[in-house]
TORKOL-4160 file (C-alpha; in steps of 0.2 Angstrom, whole numbers, padded with zeros to 4 digits, m for minus):
309
<pt num="1" X="0000" Y="0000" Z="0000"/>
<pt num="2" X="0006" Y="0018" Z="m0004"/>
<pt num="3" X="0000" Y="0034" Z="0003"/>
<pt num="4" X="m0008" Y="0047" Z="m0008"/>
<pt num="5" X="0001" Y="0063" Z="m0005"/>
<pt num="6" X="0006" Y="0080" Z="m0010"/>
<pt num="7" X="0024" Y="0087" Z="m0008"/>
<pt num="8" X="0027" Y="0105" Z="m0005"/>
<pt num="9" X="0045" Y="0112" Z="m0006"/>
<pt num="10" X="0057" Y="0124" Z="m0016"/>
<pt num="11" X="0076" Y="0123" Z="m0013"/>
<pt num="12" X="0089" Y="0109" Z="m0015"/>
<pt num="13" X="0086" Y="0104" Z="0003"/>
<pt num="14" X="0068" Y="0100" Z="m0001"/>
<pt num="15" X="0072" Y="0091" Z="m0018"/>
<pt num="16" X="0082" Y="0078" Z="m0009"/>
<pt num="17" X="0067" Y="0073" Z="0001"/>
<pt num="18" X="0055" Y="0073" Z="m0014"/>
<pt num="19" X="0067" Y="0060" Z="m0022"/>
<pt num="20" X="0067" Y="0049" Z="m0007"/>
<pt num="21" X="0048" Y="0050" Z="m0006"/>
<pt num="22" X="0046" Y="0045" Z="m0025"/>
<pt num="23" X="0058" Y="0031" Z="m0023"/>
<pt num="24" X="0048" Y="0024" Z="m0008"/>
<pt num="25" X="0034" Y="0021" Z="m0020"/>
<pt num="26" X="0021" Y="0033" Z="m0013"/>
<pt num="27" X="0008" Y="0041" Z="m0025"/>
<pt num="28" X="0013" Y="0059" Z="m0026"/>
<pt num="29" X="m0002" Y="0067" Z="m0035"/>
<pt num="30" X="0004" Y="0085" Z="m0035"/>
<pt num="31" X="0020" Y="0095" Z="m0031"/>
<pt num="32" X="0019" Y="0113" Z="m0024"/>
<pt num="33" X="0033" Y="0125" Z="m0026"/>
<pt num="34" X="0037" Y="0143" Z="m0026"/>
<pt num="35" X="0034" Y="0152" Z="m0043"/>
<pt num="36" X="0049" Y="0153" Z="m0055"/>
<pt num="37" X="0060" Y="0168" Z="m0051"/>
<pt num="38" X="0071" Y="0179" Z="m0062"/>
<pt num="39" X="0089" Y="0176" Z="m0060"/>
<pt num="40" X="0106" Y="0178" Z="m0068"/>
<pt num="41" X="0113" Y="0191" Z="m0079"/>
<pt num="42" X="0099" Y="0188" Z="m0092"/>
<pt num="43" X="0086" Y="0189" Z="m0078"/>
<pt num="44" X="0077" Y="0174" Z="m0086"/>
<pt num="45" X="0064" Y="0164" Z="m0076"/>
<pt num="46" X="0071" Y="0149" Z="m0067"/>
<pt num="47" X="0061" Y="0135" Z="m0060"/>
<pt num="48" X="0065" Y="0130" Z="m0042"/>
<pt num="49" X="0075" Y="0114" Z="m0039"/>
<pt num="50" X="0060" Y="0105" Z="m0033"/>
<pt num="51" X="0050" Y="0111" Z="m0048"/>
<pt num="52" X="0063" Y="0105" Z="m0060"/>
<pt num="53" X="0065" Y="0088" Z="m0051"/>
<pt num="54" X="0046" Y="0085" Z="m0051"/>
<pt num="55" X="0045" Y="0088" Z="m0069"/>
<pt num="56" X="0059" Y="0075" Z="m0072"/>
<pt num="57" X="0048" Y="0063" Z="m0062"/>
<pt num="58" X="0033" Y="0067" Z="m0073"/>
<pt num="59" X="0024" Y="0074" Z="m0058"/>
<pt num="60" X="0011" Y="0088" Z="m0059"/>
<pt num="61" X="0018" Y="0105" Z="m0052"/>
<pt num="62" X="0008" Y="0120" Z="m0046"/>
<pt num="63" X="0016" Y="0136" Z="m0041"/>
<pt num="64" X="0003" Y="0147" Z="m0033"/>
<pt num="65" X="0008" Y="0164" Z="m0027"/>
<pt num="66" X="m0002" Y="0161" Z="m0011"/>
<pt num="67" X="m0010" Y="0146" Z="m0003"/>
<pt num="68" X="m0023" Y="0158" Z="0005"/>
<pt num="69" X="m0032" Y="0160" Z="m0011"/>
<pt num="70" X="m0049" Y="0152" Z="m0009"/>
<pt num="71" X="m0048" Y="0144" Z="m0026"/>
<pt num="72" X="m0031" Y="0136" Z="m0022"/>
<pt num="73" X="m0037" Y="0130" Z="m0006"/>
<pt num="74" X="m0052" Y="0122" Z="m0013"/>
<pt num="75" X="m0042" Y="0114" Z="m0027"/>
<pt num="76" X="m0030" Y="0107" Z="m0013"/>
<pt num="77" X="m0044" Y="0100" Z="m0003"/>
<pt num="78" X="m0051" Y="0091" Z="m0018"/>
<pt num="79" X="m0036" Y="0081" Z="m0020"/>
<pt num="80" X="m0042" Y="0070" Z="m0005"/>
<pt num="81" X="m0024" Y="0067" Z="0001"/>
<pt num="82" X="m0019" Y="0055" Z="0015"/>
<pt num="83" X="m0005" Y="0067" Z="0020"/>
<pt num="84" X="0005" Y="0082" Z="0014"/>
<pt num="85" X="0024" Y="0082" Z="0015"/>
<pt num="86" X="0032" Y="0099" Z="0018"/>
<pt num="87" X="0051" Y="0104" Z="0017"/>
<pt num="88" X="0056" Y="0122" Z="0015"/>
<pt num="89" X="0041" Y="0127" Z="0005"/>
<pt num="90" X="0043" Y="0146" Z="0008"/>
<pt num="91" X="0024" Y="0149" Z="0012"/>
<pt num="92" X="0015" Y="0148" Z="0028"/>
<pt num="93" X="0001" Y="0135" Z="0027"/>
<pt num="94" X="m0016" Y="0142" Z="0032"/>
<pt num="95" X="m0027" Y="0131" Z="0044"/>
<pt num="96" X="m0038" Y="0126" Z="0030"/>
<pt num="97" X="m0023" Y="0118" Z="0021"/>
<pt num="98" X="m0016" Y="0110" Z="0037"/>
<pt num="99" X="m0034" Y="0102" Z="0039"/>
<pt num="100" X="m0036" Y="0096" Z="0022"/>
<pt num="101" X="m0026" Y="0079" Z="0021"/>
<pt num="102" X="m0034" Y="0065" Z="0031"/>
<pt num="103" X="m0018" Y="0063" Z="0042"/>
<pt num="104" X="m0013" Y="0082" Z="0041"/>
<pt num="105" X="0003" Y="0089" Z="0035"/>
<pt num="106" X="0021" Y="0084" Z="0040"/>
<pt num="107" X="0036" Y="0095" Z="0040"/>
<pt num="108" X="0055" Y="0092" Z="0040"/>
<pt num="109" X="0064" Y="0104" Z="0051"/>
<pt num="110" X="0083" Y="0107" Z="0052"/>
<pt num="111" X="0085" Y="0108" Z="0071"/>
<pt num="112" X="0081" Y="0099" Z="0087"/>
<pt num="113" X="0065" Y="0107" Z="0092"/>
<pt num="114" X="0061" Y="0118" Z="0102"/>
<pt num="115" X="0078" Y="0125" Z="0099"/>
<pt num="116" X="0079" Y="0135" Z="0083"/>
<pt num="117" X="0061" Y="0137" Z="0078"/>
<pt num="118" X="0060" Y="0147" Z="0062"/>
<pt num="119" X="0069" Y="0152" Z="0046"/>
<pt num="120" X="0087" Y="0150" Z="0048"/>
<pt num="121" X="0090" Y="0135" Z="0060"/>
<pt num="122" X="0106" Y="0128" Z="0052"/>
<pt num="123" X="0115" Y="0145" Z="0052"/>
<pt num="124" X="0110" Y="0149" Z="0070"/>
<pt num="125" X="0116" Y="0133" Z="0077"/>
<pt num="126" X="0133" Y="0136" Z="0070"/>
<pt num="127" X="0133" Y="0154" Z="0075"/>
<pt num="128" X="0129" Y="0150" Z="0093"/>
<pt num="129" X="0143" Y="0137" Z="0094"/>
<pt num="130" X="0131" Y="0122" Z="0096"/>
<pt num="131" X="0139" Y="0105" Z="0097"/>
<pt num="132" X="0125" Y="0096" Z="0089"/>
<pt num="133" X="0109" Y="0099" Z="0079"/>
<pt num="134" X="0097" Y="0087" Z="0071"/>
<pt num="135" X="0083" Y="0084" Z="0058"/>
<pt num="136" X="0065" Y="0081" Z="0063"/>
<pt num="137" X="0049" Y="0077" Z="0055"/>
<pt num="138" X="0035" Y="0085" Z="0065"/>
<pt num="139" X="0016" Y="0087" Z="0064"/>
<pt num="140" X="0012" Y="0104" Z="0057"/>
<pt num="141" X="0000" Y="0116" Z="0067"/>
<pt num="142" X="m0004" Y="0134" Z="0066"/>
<pt num="143" X="0011" Y="0139" Z="0078"/>
<pt num="144" X="0028" Y="0142" Z="0071"/>
<pt num="145" X="0037" Y="0125" Z="0072"/>
<pt num="146" X="0027" Y="0120" Z="0088"/>
<pt num="147" X="0020" Y="0104" Z="0082"/>
<pt num="148" X="0023" Y="0087" Z="0090"/>
<pt num="149" X="0039" Y="0078" Z="0085"/>
<pt num="150" X="0037" Y="0061" Z="0075"/>
<pt num="151" X="0054" Y="0056" Z="0070"/>
<pt num="152" X="0072" Y="0063" Z="0074"/>
<pt num="153" X="0090" Y="0061" Z="0070"/>
<pt num="154" X="0104" Y="0069" Z="0079"/>
<pt num="155" X="0118" Y="0078" Z="0068"/>
<pt num="156" X="0134" Y="0083" Z="0076"/>
<pt num="157" X="0142" Y="0099" Z="0072"/>
<pt num="158" X="0161" Y="0099" Z="0069"/>
<pt num="159" X="0173" Y="0113" Z="0071"/>
<pt num="160" X="0176" Y="0113" Z="0052"/>
<pt num="161" X="0157" Y="0114" Z="0048"/>
<pt num="162" X="0151" Y="0129" Z="0038"/>
<pt num="163" X="0132" Y="0132" Z="0034"/>
<pt num="164" X="0136" Y="0124" Z="0017"/>
<pt num="165" X="0143" Y="0108" Z="0024"/>
<pt num="166" X="0130" Y="0106" Z="0038"/>
<pt num="167" X="0116" Y="0110" Z="0026"/>
<pt num="168" X="0122" Y="0097" Z="0014"/>
<pt num="169" X="0124" Y="0083" Z="0027"/>
<pt num="170" X="0107" Y="0087" Z="0035"/>
<pt num="171" X="0099" Y="0087" Z="0018"/>
<pt num="172" X="0103" Y="0069" Z="0015"/>
<pt num="173" X="0100" Y="0063" Z="0033"/>
<pt num="174" X="0083" Y="0072" Z="0033"/>
<pt num="175" X="0078" Y="0065" Z="0016"/>
<pt num="176" X="0081" Y="0048" Z="0022"/>
<pt num="177" X="0068" Y="0051" Z="0037"/>
<pt num="178" X="0054" Y="0052" Z="0025"/>
<pt num="179" X="0052" Y="0033" Z="0020"/>
<pt num="180" X="0053" Y="0028" Z="0038"/>
<pt num="181" X="0041" Y="0041" Z="0044"/>
<pt num="182" X="0028" Y="0037" Z="0030"/>
<pt num="183" X="0030" Y="0018" Z="0032"/>
<pt num="184" X="0026" Y="0021" Z="0051"/>
<pt num="185" X="0011" Y="0032" Z="0047"/>
<pt num="186" X="0004" Y="0019" Z="0035"/>
<pt num="187" X="0005" Y="0006" Z="0050"/>
<pt num="188" X="m0002" Y="0018" Z="0062"/>
<pt num="189" X="0014" Y="0017" Z="0073"/>
<pt num="190" X="0020" Y="0034" Z="0071"/>
<pt num="191" X="0022" Y="0041" Z="0089"/>
<pt num="192" X="0019" Y="0060" Z="0092"/>
<pt num="193" X="0029" Y="0068" Z="0106"/>
<pt num="194" X="0024" Y="0085" Z="0111"/>
<pt num="195" X="0038" Y="0098" Z="0112"/>
<pt num="196" X="0044" Y="0105" Z="0128"/>
<pt num="197" X="0041" Y="0124" Z="0131"/>
<pt num="198" X="0058" Y="0124" Z="0140"/>
<pt num="199" X="0073" Y="0129" Z="0130"/>
<pt num="200" X="0064" Y="0138" Z="0116"/>
<pt num="201" X="0074" Y="0148" Z="0104"/>
<pt num="202" X="0070" Y="0157" Z="0087"/>
<pt num="203" X="0081" Y="0156" Z="0071"/>
<pt num="204" X="0076" Y="0173" Z="0065"/>
<pt num="205" X="0080" Y="0177" Z="0047"/>
<pt num="206" X="0098" Y="0184" Z="0046"/>
<pt num="207" X="0099" Y="0202" Z="0040"/>
<pt num="208" X="0114" Y="0210" Z="0031"/>
<pt num="209" X="0118" Y="0221" Z="0046"/>
<pt num="210" X="0118" Y="0207" Z="0058"/>
<pt num="211" X="0131" Y="0198" Z="0046"/>
<pt num="212" X="0143" Y="0212" Z="0048"/>
<pt num="213" X="0158" Y="0208" Z="0059"/>
<pt num="214" X="0158" Y="0216" Z="0076"/>
<pt num="215" X="0176" Y="0215" Z="0081"/>
<pt num="216" X="0172" Y="0219" Z="0100"/>
<pt num="217" X="0166" Y="0201" Z="0101"/>
<pt num="218" X="0178" Y="0187" Z="0107"/>
<pt num="219" X="0188" Y="0179" Z="0092"/>
<pt num="220" X="0181" Y="0162" Z="0095"/>
<pt num="221" X="0163" Y="0168" Z="0094"/>
<pt num="222" X="0167" Y="0178" Z="0078"/>
<pt num="223" X="0174" Y="0162" Z="0070"/>
<pt num="224" X="0157" Y="0153" Z="0073"/>
<pt num="225" X="0149" Y="0169" Z="0066"/>
<pt num="226" X="0159" Y="0167" Z="0050"/>
<pt num="227" X="0156" Y="0148" Z="0049"/>
<pt num="228" X="0137" Y="0150" Z="0051"/>
<pt num="229" X="0136" Y="0163" Z="0037"/>
<pt num="230" X="0147" Y="0154" Z="0024"/>
<pt num="231" X="0145" Y="0155" Z="0010"/>
<pt num="232" X="0129" Y="0165" Z="0011"/>
<pt num="233" X="0125" Y="0178" Z="0015"/>
<pt num="234" X="0143" Y="0179" Z="0021"/>
<pt num="235" X="0150" Y="0188" Z="0036"/>
<pt num="236" X="0157" Y="0205" Z="0031"/>
<pt num="237" X="0168" Y="0220" Z="0035"/>
<pt num="238" X="0173" Y="0236" Z="0027"/>
<pt num="239" X="0191" Y="0240" Z="0022"/>
<pt num="240" X="0200" Y="0255" Z="0014"/>
<pt num="241" X="0207" Y="0253" Z="m0004"/>
<pt num="242" X="0214" Y="0264" Z="m0017"/>
<pt num="243" X="0196" Y="0266" Z="m0024"/>
<pt num="244" X="0189" Y="0270" Z="m0007"/>
<pt num="245" X="0180" Y="0258" Z="0006"/>
<pt num="246" X="0175" Y="0241" Z="m0001"/>
<pt num="247" X="0166" Y="0227" Z="0007"/>
<pt num="248" X="0175" Y="0210" Z="0010"/>
<pt num="249" X="0166" Y="0194" Z="0015"/>
<pt num="250" X="0175" Y="0182" Z="0027"/>
<pt num="251" X="0171" Y="0164" Z="0021"/>
<pt num="252" X="0183" Y="0155" Z="0033"/>
<pt num="253" X="0193" Y="0161" Z="0048"/>
<pt num="254" X="0203" Y="0154" Z="0063"/>
<pt num="255" X="0204" Y="0160" Z="0081"/>
<pt num="256" X="0222" Y="0164" Z="0086"/>
<pt num="257" X="0232" Y="0173" Z="0100"/>
<pt num="258" X="0233" Y="0192" Z="0099"/>
<pt num="259" X="0229" Y="0207" Z="0108"/>
<pt num="260" X="0224" Y="0225" Z="0103"/>
<pt num="261" X="0210" Y="0237" Z="0100"/>
<pt num="262" X="0196" Y="0228" Z="0092"/>
<pt num="263" X="0197" Y="0228" Z="0073"/>
<pt num="264" X="0215" Y="0233" Z="0072"/>
<pt num="265" X="0227" Y="0223" Z="0060"/>
<pt num="266" X="0241" Y="0216" Z="0071"/>
<pt num="267" X="0253" Y="0210" Z="0058"/>
<pt num="268" X="0257" Y="0206" Z="0040"/>
<pt num="269" X="0247" Y="0190" Z="0040"/>
<pt num="270" X="0231" Y="0201" Z="0043"/>
<pt num="271" X="0228" Y="0195" Z="0061"/>
<pt num="272" X="0214" Y="0205" Z="0068"/>
<pt num="273" X="0211" Y="0210" Z="0086"/>
<pt num="274" X="0195" Y="0206" Z="0093"/>
<pt num="275" X="0186" Y="0209" Z="0110"/>
<pt num="276" X="0196" Y="0195" Z="0117"/>
<pt num="277" X="0209" Y="0186" Z="0107"/>
<pt num="278" X="0211" Y="0188" Z="0088"/>
<pt num="279" X="0205" Y="0181" Z="0072"/>
<pt num="280" X="0215" Y="0177" Z="0056"/>
<pt num="281" X="0206" Y="0176" Z="0039"/>
<pt num="282" X="0208" Y="0160" Z="0029"/>
<pt num="283" X="0197" Y="0163" Z="0014"/>
<pt num="284" X="0190" Y="0180" Z="0009"/>
<pt num="285" X="0180" Y="0188" Z="m0005"/>
<pt num="286" X="0182" Y="0206" Z="m0010"/>
<pt num="287" X="0167" Y="0214" Z="m0017"/>
<pt num="288" X="0166" Y="0211" Z="m0036"/>
<pt num="289" X="0180" Y="0197" Z="m0035"/>
<pt num="290" X="0180" Y="0179" Z="m0033"/>
<pt num="291" X="0184" Y="0170" Z="m0017"/>
<pt num="292" X="0202" Y="0167" Z="m0013"/>
<pt num="293" X="0214" Y="0161" Z="0001"/>
<pt num="294" X="0223" Y="0174" Z="0012"/>
<pt num="295" X="0239" Y="0173" Z="0003"/>
<pt num="296" X="0232" Y="0177" Z="m0013"/>
<pt num="297" X="0221" Y="0191" Z="m0006"/>
<pt num="298" X="0236" Y="0199" Z="0003"/>
<pt num="299" X="0245" Y="0199" Z="m0014"/>
<pt num="300" X="0232" Y="0210" Z="m0022"/>
<pt num="301" X="0227" Y="0221" Z="m0006"/>
<pt num="302" X="0238" Y="0232" Z="0004"/>
<pt num="303" X="0233" Y="0230" Z="0022"/>
<pt num="304" X="0247" Y="0236" Z="0033"/>
<pt num="305" X="0249" Y="0233" Z="0052"/>
<pt num="306" X="0239" Y="0245" Z="0061"/>
<pt num="307" X="0225" Y="0246" Z="0049"/>
<pt num="308" X="0208" Y="0248" Z="0056"/>
<pt num="309" X="0194" Y="0237" Z="0049"/>
């Protein structure tokens, strides 16, 4: 027996889950994704990774601008689904959508709830210096990531992890939860565990200003800040150049010994004083340029000892 379901998702993180669900033999009657966006130099419309993959599988794809549209909701209810599977869809599901499938809507979330409810759980976990995170399938309800937990897998965070490496690892581990969760749902053996209201934290969307390096913070904290924002949106700082101030992204850095006024360059290896200790860039990207290692960056940029960043 297979479940009759809809899949809702948009980025690569979600596409991996769609592939696992299709591979498990379930009847995916429709896929929902965000509408195509204009991207690139030519500003041509590009379908989301989920949209493109669904078409490869021969699945019907809908890209409504809003699920709150009464006609869209009515059409969704008419599918008579057993369940809907949601992964990084990009829209908040109204109550009518949550109630439409017989077994409700399930969501894959990238943290160990109730820690890091919200939009940027992978980045926030690294930025906070967490030693572990996880992927969980939860029962969706009206609250923001407040539903009961159905299945979990712990994912360690290494000192070398960036948002990109952790994202990719969690994408694969999370996708593999779906066949297990849906098989248990078919058997009626999927146990729901209510979330604790202790230890709740929110993974708010990261703003450009928040990504800016605050040199008054400890060096070790700033290394986590860099890792959690690499490669996108990228931790950044301003530096002087022969063409005036330019923005530089820090894509990788290491904490080192050093002491001085925060933001001051301490030596010819671009060691930068922090609130306590110091930080040395490992990989950087000057505005308008490609990413490069520190040695290459220093060959093309004059940053003498004593410079203030």
